[in-house]
C-alpha positions as CSV (number, residue, x, y, z in Angstrom):
1,M,70.1,-27.6,64.8
2,N,67.2,-25.3,64.3
3,K,69.1,-23.5,61.5
4,L,69.9,-26.9,59.9
5,I,66.2,-27.7,60.0
6,A,65.3,-24.2,58.7
7,G,67.7,-24.6,55.9
8,I,66.2,-27.9,54.8
9,A,62.7,-26.5,54.8
10,V,63.9,-23.6,52.6
11,A,65.5,-25.9,50.1
12,A,62.4,-28.3,50.2
13,A,60.0,-25.4,49.4
14,A,62.3,-24.1,46.6
15,L,62.2,-27.6,45.0
16,L,58.5,-28.1,45.4
17,G,58.1,-24.7,43.7
18,S,60.2,-25.5,41.0
19,R,58.3,-28.8,40.4
20,Q,55.0,-27.0,40.6
21,A,56.3,-24.5,37.8
22,F,57.5,-27.3,35.7
23,A,54.2,-29.3,35.9
24,Q,52.2,-26.1,35.0
25,P,53.0,-24.8,31.6
26,A,53.5,-20.9,31.8
27,K,52.0,-20.3,28.5
28,P,48.8,-21.4,26.8
29,T,49.0,-24.2,24.1
30,I,48.4,-22.7,20.5
31,V,46.4,-24.9,18.2
32,L,46.6,-23.6,14.6
33,V,43.8,-24.8,12.2
34,H,44.6,-24.3,8.4
35,G,41.9,-23.6,5.8
36,A,41.0,-24.8,2.2
37,F,43.6,-25.4,-0.5
38,A,46.6,-25.4,2.2
39,D,48.0,-27.8,4.8
40,S,49.8,-27.5,8.2
41,S,52.9,-26.4,6.7
42,S,51.3,-23.0,6.0
43,W,51.8,-22.1,9.4
44,N,55.8,-23.1,9.7
45,G,56.8,-19.2,9.8
46,V,54.4,-18.7,12.7
47,I,55.4,-21.7,14.5
48,E,59.0,-21.0,14.3
49,I,58.3,-17.5,16.2
50,L,55.9,-19.2,18.8
51,E,58.0,-22.1,19.7
52,K,61.0,-19.6,20.1
53,D,59.2,-17.4,22.3
54,G,58.4,-20.3,24.5
55,Y,54.7,-21.4,23.4
56,P,53.8,-24.9,22.9
57,V,52.1,-25.2,19.3
58,I,50.1,-27.9,17.5
59,A,49.3,-27.4,14.0
60,A,46.4,-29.6,13.4
61,A,45.6,-31.3,10.1
62,D,42.1,-30.1,9.3
63,P,40.1,-32.9,7.4
64,L,38.4,-30.1,5.0
65,R,35.5,-32.2,4.9
66,G,32.5,-30.4,6.5
67,V,32.3,-28.0,9.0
68,R,30.6,-30.0,11.6
69,S,32.6,-33.0,11.2
70,D,36.0,-31.0,10.9
71,A,35.0,-29.1,14.2
72,D,34.1,-32.2,15.9
73,Y,37.9,-33.8,14.8
74,I,39.5,-30.3,16.0
75,S,37.5,-30.6,19.4
76,S,38.9,-34.1,20.0
77,I,42.4,-32.5,19.9
78,L,41.2,-29.6,22.1
79,S,39.9,-32.3,24.8
80,S,43.4,-33.9,25.0
81,I,45.0,-30.5,26.2
82,A,45.0,-29.7,30.0
83,S,46.3,-26.2,29.6
84,P,44.6,-22.9,28.5
85,I,44.4,-22.9,24.6
86,V,44.6,-20.3,22.0
87,L,42.7,-21.5,19.0
88,V,43.8,-20.2,15.7
89,G,42.0,-20.6,12.3
90,H,43.0,-19.6,8.8
91,S,40.1,-19.1,6.0
92,Y,37.8,-21.9,6.2
93,G,39.4,-22.9,9.4
94,G,38.0,-20.1,11.0
95,S,34.3,-21.5,10.5
96,V,35.8,-24.9,12.0
97,I,37.3,-23.2,15.2
98,S,34.1,-20.9,15.6
99,L,32.3,-24.4,16.4
100,A,35.1,-26.4,17.7
101,A,36.0,-24.2,20.7
102,G,32.3,-24.8,22.1
103,G,32.2,-26.7,25.5
104,H,36.1,-26.0,26.1
105,A,36.6,-24.0,29.0
106,N,40.2,-23.7,28.5
107,V,39.9,-22.1,25.2
108,K,40.8,-18.6,26.4
109,A,41.1,-16.7,22.8
110,L,40.0,-17.2,19.3
111,V,42.3,-15.6,16.5
112,Y,41.0,-15.5,12.9
113,V,43.7,-15.1,10.5
114,S,42.2,-14.1,7.0
115,A,39.4,-16.2,8.2
116,F,35.6,-16.8,8.2
117,A,33.7,-15.9,11.4
118,P,30.3,-17.1,10.6
119,D,27.3,-16.6,12.5
120,A,24.7,-19.3,13.1
121,G,23.1,-20.4,9.7
122,E,25.9,-18.8,7.6
123,T,28.1,-20.4,5.0
124,A,31.6,-19.8,3.8
125,A,30.3,-19.6,0.4
126,G,27.8,-16.9,1.4
127,L,30.1,-14.8,3.4
128,S,32.5,-14.7,0.5
129,G,29.6,-13.2,-1.8
130,K,28.3,-10.9,0.6
131,F,30.8,-8.1,-0.4
132,P,32.3,-7.6,-3.9
133,G,35.9,-8.7,-4.5
134,S,36.5,-12.5,-4.4
135,T,37.9,-13.9,-7.6
136,L,38.0,-17.6,-6.1
137,G,35.3,-19.0,-8.0
138,S,37.0,-18.4,-11.4
139,A,40.2,-19.7,-10.3
140,L,38.9,-23.2,-9.2
141,A,39.5,-26.4,-11.3
142,P,36.7,-28.3,-12.7
143,P,35.4,-30.3,-9.5
144,V,36.9,-33.7,-9.0
145,M,34.0,-36.1,-8.3
146,L,34.4,-38.4,-5.5
147,P,33.2,-42.1,-5.1
148,G,29.8,-42.4,-4.2
149,D,28.8,-38.7,-3.8
150,G,30.3,-35.3,-3.4
151,A,33.1,-33.4,-5.3
152,D,36.5,-32.1,-4.3
153,L,37.6,-28.6,-5.2
154,Y,41.1,-27.2,-6.0
155,V,42.7,-24.0,-7.2
156,Q,43.9,-24.1,-10.8
157,R,47.7,-24.8,-10.6
158,D,48.2,-21.8,-13.1
159,R,45.9,-19.2,-11.2
160,F,47.3,-20.3,-7.5
161,H,50.0,-17.7,-7.3
162,E,47.8,-14.7,-8.1
163,Q,44.7,-16.1,-6.6
164,F,45.8,-17.4,-3.3
165,A,49.5,-16.2,-2.6
166,A,50.3,-13.1,-4.8
167,D,52.7,-11.9,-2.2
168,V,54.7,-15.1,-2.0
169,P,57.9,-15.8,-4.2
170,V,56.9,-17.5,-7.2
171,A,58.7,-20.9,-6.3
172,Q,57.4,-20.9,-3.1
173,A,54.0,-20.5,-4.5
174,R,54.6,-23.2,-7.0
175,L,55.3,-25.5,-4.2
176,M,51.9,-24.6,-2.3
177,A,50.0,-25.2,-5.5
178,A,51.4,-28.8,-5.9
179,E,50.8,-29.4,-2.0
180,Q,47.3,-28.0,-1.8
181,R,44.8,-30.1,0.0
182,P,41.5,-30.1,-1.5
183,I,38.0,-29.1,0.3
184,A,34.7,-30.9,0.0
185,Q,32.6,-28.6,-2.3
186,A,29.7,-29.1,0.2
187,A,31.9,-27.9,3.1
188,L,31.8,-24.2,1.6
189,N,28.1,-24.6,1.7
190,E,27.5,-26.0,5.1
191,A,25.4,-23.8,7.3
192,S,27.3,-23.0,10.5
193,G,26.1,-23.5,14.1
194,E,26.2,-21.1,17.3
195,P,29.6,-19.4,17.2
196,A,31.9,-19.5,19.9
197,W,32.9,-16.0,19.1
198,R,29.9,-14.9,21.0
199,T,31.3,-15.9,24.5
200,I,35.1,-16.2,23.7
201,P,37.5,-13.2,23.0
202,C,38.6,-12.8,19.6
203,W,41.3,-11.2,17.6
204,F,41.7,-10.8,13.7
205,V,44.5,-10.4,11.2
206,Y,44.0,-10.2,7.4
207,G,45.7,-8.7,4.4
208,D,44.0,-5.7,2.5
209,A,44.9,-7.5,-0.8
210,D,43.0,-10.7,-0.2
211,R,41.5,-12.3,-3.4
212,N,39.7,-15.3,-1.9
213,I,37.7,-13.3,1.2
214,P,36.8,-9.8,0.2
215,P,38.7,-7.5,2.8
216,Q,35.4,-5.9,3.2
217,A,33.7,-9.1,4.5
218,L,36.6,-9.8,6.8
219,A,36.3,-6.3,8.3
220,F,32.5,-6.9,8.7
221,M,33.2,-10.0,10.6
222,A,35.8,-8.7,12.7
223,Q,33.4,-5.8,13.9
224,R,30.7,-8.1,14.3
225,A,32.4,-10.4,16.4
226,R,33.8,-7.3,18.6
227,S,37.4,-8.2,17.6
228,R,39.5,-7.1,20.7
229,H,42.4,-5.9,18.2
230,T,42.1,-6.2,14.5
231,V,45.6,-5.8,12.2
232,V,45.3,-5.3,8.6
233,V,48.4,-6.1,6.6
234,K,49.0,-3.8,3.6
235,G,49.5,-5.6,0.4
236,A,49.1,-9.1,2.1
237,S,47.5,-12.1,0.0
238,H,45.1,-14.5,1.4
239,V,47.9,-16.5,3.1
240,V,49.3,-13.7,5.3
241,M,50.4,-15.8,7.8
242,V,53.1,-17.4,5.0
243,S,54.1,-14.0,3.6
244,H,53.9,-11.9,7.0
245,P,54.3,-14.5,10.0
246,A,55.6,-11.9,12.3
247,P,52.4,-9.8,12.5
248,V,50.5,-13.0,12.9
249,A,52.6,-14.3,15.8
250,A,52.6,-11.2,17.4
251,L,48.6,-10.8,17.4
252,I,48.6,-14.7,18.7
253,E,51.0,-13.8,21.5
254,R,48.8,-10.6,22.3
255,A,45.8,-12.9,22.7
256,A,47.9,-15.5,24.6
257,T,48.6,-12.7,27.1
258,A,45.4,-10.9,27.3
259,Q,43.5,-10.9,30.8
């Protein structure tokens, strides 16, 4: 009888342990935030790797309307996630995650992918012009005026490949150009607030052939934010996550497993 009771107790403990393991995700949720002139599909290659490695992933649709309003929107997504979070931003999305992470104790890491990491009072446009090398201004199409006020910005279709995605196959870049989502002109000139990278560990990855954000500016921001590890992909364009998803996913996983 005692042996029977002991066996039942062991089985019950094993069942309880398995249920607890099932209820608590073993890995943090990865939230990916795209930048200007892109959409969530720009993360497809990275998502494939992360999900294969067992990470739950959310590729958020960044509204691209303004730093604060976009950050509030991403913050609302973060509020719906109970597990630890690794928050990842590309390009302008870096400005967004720098604000969105504030107040969320479960955001354990920030990963900047060819991304802005502004300090309080800085703008994306200002950081792009802080160092020489960006050719984005001349590649933009005439602003599209919006009803009421403001304007949207696009990259010229015939300049998109060389400017935005030079290391992506021509056919793929052509699709990306057709699918690009515009950013509100005012968003690039909106001053950032107090950045989360001051209190949350961060990691950086970017290409040394970026024509949107000068690599020197990206290196400056990584050093200032005390990046725990910075990866520079040789020959990579601004969309390093499209052309080189493996090192980007690897850095995200490194941030996810850091203590």
